[in-house]
Phi, psi and omega in degrees: 000356185070215175299131187290310184277125173258205181287345181221056178085202180256129185218146178178183178289123183296134179074005172239290173281312183259096184262168175298322180297319179294316180299316179295313182297319178296323180293317176297316180299318179299318179298316181293318182293317179293327175295316178299325182282357179088006181298324185264004189302128173083003179205164178280124187286153179228143177231144172259129181235125177225174182204164168270176190277011178304143179304320182292340178296337181293311181282329178291323175299316179300321180292316180297315180299317179297317180297314181295313181296323179293340178265008176090017181258127173288139186240132171254110179273114182262356176077209184280109178213157177297156176307311180295336176291319177296318177298316180297315182292327176303318179286312187295327182268002180067029181285155180274344187202143172236146178226127176241131177256109181191152170245025171056242184272359180294161179294162188306321183298338180278159168207175183203166177233126178235131180257141173242140176278175176306137183094354177083018180264150176299147179296144175294154182304320183293328177289320176299317178299320180292320178299316180296319180295315180295320177302314182294321179301314184279333177294329183265011170139330182291125184286149175284151166274120187243133175288158176228173177057228181291353181282343181287154180288151176256146184245126182228139172280130180249098189273353183273358187302315183298309181297321181295318180291315180298319178300321177298314181299314181295324183294336183261357180292137179285339179198165182279173184249018182305136179095350179264139171251122189230133173264130181246125174253110188267004176060022185049040188241207190289342182263011186301330176261320186296307188296311177301322179296317182293314181294321179294316179296332179281355174107358182279150166275124187241148169237129182248141169228162180059035184240033179231066182295136177239011180092343184241344190255012182300132180064009187280099178066021184210179177078194189292343178267354179216087188276356189300315181296320179295317180300317179293320183292322179299314180293316182300318185268001181060038183281159177286327179194170175230150180234132179238133176250170170258187189301324180253006173060036172262002177227163183212128166241164185226167178225132178277180188294344178270354183094005180279142180291142171240110188273182185298324177298315181294321177299316178302317181296316180297313181294323182298316181294321177295319180293323177296319179301323181274357178076026182242007176269093188300132180057021179047046187231140174240140179254131178213177185259172179296343180272357176298144181298140179302330178300328177294313180298316180296321179294318180296318178297318180296326182272002178079023178256150178273148181233119178252131188253139178233175172295164180292134180128130183295337179293327179285325174299313181296318179302316180293320179298315182291321183292325186251358176077029179274157186257340186221134176198170179170188183233158177303331182289350178107003170285107180241130183245116172257092195293340177289341187234352184207151180261000181206174175301135183226104184294321180293315178298317179301314179298319178296316180295322178295314178297323179297324178293320176298313180296319183295317185273336186072013181256145177298149178302325179304317180290318180298318182290341181289358175301334175235144176255120179287115176286146178305134184231126180243129180237125178237126174268123180254107186273169171057046176231165179276090186294342182290344184259014181304315184276341186262349183284118179295320180299318180290322179299317179295317181297319179294317179298318178298318180295320180293323176295320180295321183281330180066212185282348183256021178210172184203147177237136175220123173251125185225118175296138176293144179280344186232348185229158178280066180212162177241133179266126177253116180240129179229133173243145178203161179294335182242130184296323181293323177294319179299316179296318181296312181294318180297319179297317179295317180295322178298322178296320180293320177302315180300314185285324185278329186245355183286000000 
């Protein structure tokens, strides 16, 4: 697998890349590293462990629980719950560590392990690096120090997690959803029980699809990566809007009453204006990534809001929000972080807040989302090139400058080396789709010739 920790934990094909032995070893290593860091000082440590409904999550959960308990950590098993629910419960229960088993929007054969620190925040990079290092040391021969007798961890099922999390979601809503009819696509994932319960308690009339997980069908033709079923269902049922989650429900995309997609940029724009009205959008600022549509940035400027840009990845959005004290940020993909109420992207919370804005204003989601116009965006992946020379190639620098002059203020160029593959992503936005395609095609050709 190369380096184990990526931008969102450890992920791979379950029982091939991500084995029970690896899950157990990483859990023991995490316990030792957090103990060394003083996290457990003066008390008996506790961890919250949850998972999405993938079949492989059953044996991986058993391995993680065994590893933690063998290292002297008491474990609260919360069962199948969304990633943000595990993060919330880690904080709410005063646990020292949270562990979520999920591969998010990936296909069923994959799975992953994500660790949360005390307070429900993602582990810092240096702690992940240390966990990986300690795991490798002991995998190659150094024995673990193991507690015995009363020192071993105890394992308890914590069945109140769902109700506790839903109560939290309802408690932070600015208003109820009475009068709204909403279709929910749960991606046969971790929110299959949570999301319908939350929306119903908030007063909405709900129709659910993709809410029958069997361990094998997660993300299969449904959810935020496949909106077609949701779009059809919203129109069929005459709903006001539709909400789609991914497998672990840390993201949310939406559909308006006509069946048109409302992406993460548009959701951010709608929520930002509502938060400003209520006086809770700190410093009138929204945080988003370089991949956000130029139409979003232009809309924020027109509305008098500040826009702070980060590298791609919700962890970078979150880092900027925490460092500067901002309240709202997210990605085009639907990872939206409302930092006053969640420590990570929360798809159910995002959907509830979006629906609450519709209910509050009495305006259709289509009208609210029209605050921004999505400019045509063309993305071309150029494979088998030396991605390390993107910034140093004089030929490429000239080509990008020429493209930017041609596009002017209503267009944008972004060249981004892939973090995991030998390719360069060429992204071009323009007011006209044909111009975007033309410029992107020319730039892709230059990337091939200059870096090939």
